N, C-alpha and C positions, 0 to 999 in steps of 0.2 A: 502847451499845455498840462501840467503834468498829475502824470496816473502816480498819484500817492499810494500807495501800495501797506502801510501803513506798518504795526510794530507786528515780530512774531506774540505765536500766542502765547501769553507767556507760563500758564499752565507748563503747559506741552512741548515747551520751545520750537513749533513744528511753522517752518515758513509755507506762502499758499507756492501753488507750481509757476508761478510769475516770481516772485520775490529767490525761489532757488536757482531761476532759467538766471537770476539778475546773480547771484552768488558766483552759481559756476562760470557763470564771463570776468567773473573778476578774476578766482580764482586759476582760468588759462592765464588774461594775463599777465598777473601778477605769479606764475609758479612759469611765461616764456618769457619772461625777463630778465635775461643772467647778469644784464652789468647794463647799466644806465649814467649818460654824462649828464649831464646840462646846466642852466640860474638858477634862482632861485629867489621870495621875493619872500621874506616874515616879515611880520604880523604882529606885534609883542603882543599882551594885555593892556599895553599901556597907548594902545596906538603907535608905538613906534616902530620905523621903517630900516629892515637892513638886510642889503643882498650881497647874492654873492654865487659860488661859483663849486657845485655837489658833484661827487662820486660812488656812484653805489657799483659794487661788486660782491655778487652771490656767492657761496650764504655770507651771507651777519656783515660785510667790510659796508664805513661808509664813511663820508669822507664830508663835509662842509666847511669851507676858509669861506671867510665874509670878507668883504673889502674893506678897503680902510674907509673912516677912521673904526672901525670893532678893529679889536683884536682878537676875535673868538674862532678859536678852531672847535672840529669837533668830530671827533677821527669815533669809530666803531672798528677793533679786528677781528672780530668774529666771535666774541667772545664777548670786553670790555666794551664800554661807550666811556671815556670822556672830553671830556669840555675845560680847552685850556686857554686860558689871558693869555698869547704872546708875549702884554708889556710886562704882566707881575709876576709872569712866570712863574706863572700852578696851574694843574689842574686834577680835577675832581673825574674823581673814577666811580664806575656804576654797570654793575653788570648788565649786558646785553638783555636778557631776560629779564627785567622786567622794566622796561622800558616802552614803548609802543613799535618806535621802531622796529623790532623784529617782527614784525606782519608782512611790512616791505622788505623785507632782507632774509626771509627764512626761502630755501632753494622753490618748497613747497609748501603748501598753508590753503586747511580749507577750512573761510573762514567761518560756517557755517557748526563745526565742531572744537577749533581751534579759541572762537572766541566768544563772550558773548554778546548775539548780538541785537542792536533793542529795537532798527530801522534799518529796513531797507527796500528802497524807491528810486526810482531814473523817472527822468521828463526825452524833455526833446534835443536840452544840456546836456543834460548829467544822468550819471548814473551814482547814486550817493550808497553808503554801506558806514554802519554808524553799532561802534562796539563799545559797552561797560564794561571795565576794568576795579574791579570792588576788590583795594588791598589793604587788611586787618589793622593797617600800623598809617596809611600816611590817608585813607581816606578812597572812594573813589572815582578813576577817571574816563573818561571818556575818548576816544578819537575817532573819527569823520575821515571818509573815503573818499574822494568825489575826479573822478574818472569824465571823462569824453565819450560823450552816449554816439556818435559819432565814432571812433575808433577805440575808442575803449583805448584812451594813452592816459594814464596817472595824469591826473591838474592837481590838489591840493587836499590838503591836507590840516584838519584840526583835529592839537591837543586839548581837551578841556580841564584843568588839572580840576585834582579835589577840591581846590578853594573858590574853583566855578571861575577861575582865570583862563579864555582862552588865547592859547598863538597859532596860526594860521601859517600858512608856509603856503606859496603857489614856485612850481615848477615849470621850464618853459623849456623849447631851444630842444629838447630832447633831440639825446642819440643812443642808440641801441647798439649796435654794427658793431660797438670796437672796446674791448673790454679792458681799464682804468691799470694803469702801474699800479700789481701790487706794492710796494711801495709806501704809494700814496695812507695805503691803513696799518703803518708799522705803529705804534704805540712806542712813548720813550718813555718807562717806569722812571726813569731816573735820571734824565736834566729835569726835570719839573719838580716842585717841593707838590706832594699830595695834600 
């Protein structure tokens, strides 16, 4: 049974008491996880599936290594994010502040204050928060993050780009007990063409 709490009141942006309690649980979980490693499965807008390993080290550092045959690595070093193609030896660089990942990688985040929440709800299986971002240049994107209702572990997120295309990343085999090697998050700006 889904206790859909709907949207925050758009005129005042206020959350109901139930929604605020959910957001507080999510904020506490995100603040409490300083490092995380595990496996991921990514489903692209065209239905293609890729998978691999990921590591997070707060603040601001993440690495996604895609299994072969994909040549892609995604690395954030605290200020920038690069998407690297090992086969073509190219990498695209983006400011971390411009990516939805920053909410998962911040030391402390209050989703109610730091994002434009458009939905907060929970059922017996998942706790879900949905935030929207308006960018004058590229348009509006949306981030939906889902957590386990039982233990608040991160389960998956979906990014909807301004064209309406969804990319979903599901994570599993999570381990938050050890800090990943800092060398994983070093970006080589010289070896790859930007």
